[in-house]
C-alpha positions, -999 to +999 in steps of 0.1 A: +359+414-257+335+419-282+309+449-281+275+440-264+245+452-289+213+460-279+186+444-291+156+461-305+129+471-288+105+437-293+064+453-298+050+418-288+055+403-253+040+384-223+032+407-199+033+386-167+024+390-131+054+402-106+058+396-075+082+424-057+098+435-024+085+474-019+095+492+018+063+509+040+063+515+073+048+489+097+011+514+102+004+510+061+014+476+056-008+464+086-034+488+069-026+474+035-034+441+049-068+448+070-079+466+037-071+438+018-085+413+039-118+440+039-122+429+001-110+398+003-081+397-016-047+395-005-020+416+000+001+413-028-031+417-052-042+448-038-011+464-035-004+453-073-043+472-083-033+509-065+006+507-083-014+498-116-038+525-109-015+552-097+004+545-128-026+545-155-034+579-140-005+593-151+015+586-111+009+617-101+016+633-071-010+629-042+010+641-012+013+677-019-019+680-041-044+660-014-055+675+017-081+657+034-108+684+052-119+662+071-117+627+085-124+596+065-151+574+078-146+544+096-152+518+073-178+496+099-198+535+099-227+533+076-257+559+065-280+541+082-264+545+112-258+582+103-299+588+100-316+574+134-354+574+141-365+599+120-380+625+149 
C-alpha cells in the first residue's frame, strides 16, 4: 500500500454553482419558497443567496443577538395604506 500525498492548495479554481440539501422545518421551507416567488426567483437561488450573504457577513449568530421589538410588517402592507386620508 502506498502512502497518499496531500495535494497542494490551488490558487486558481472555478467557483461553480452547486446544489446541496439543507434541513429546516416545513414552515421555514414554505416561507422561503413563498419569498422566492415574491422575489421572482426560485427556492434554490434565494437559499443560496441567503447562505452566501450569511457567509460574507462572517457567519454571525443571529439567534442570540436578534430580539424583535415588534412584529415584522406583512408583505402586503405599504406606507400608503397606513397614512389614511390625511384628516
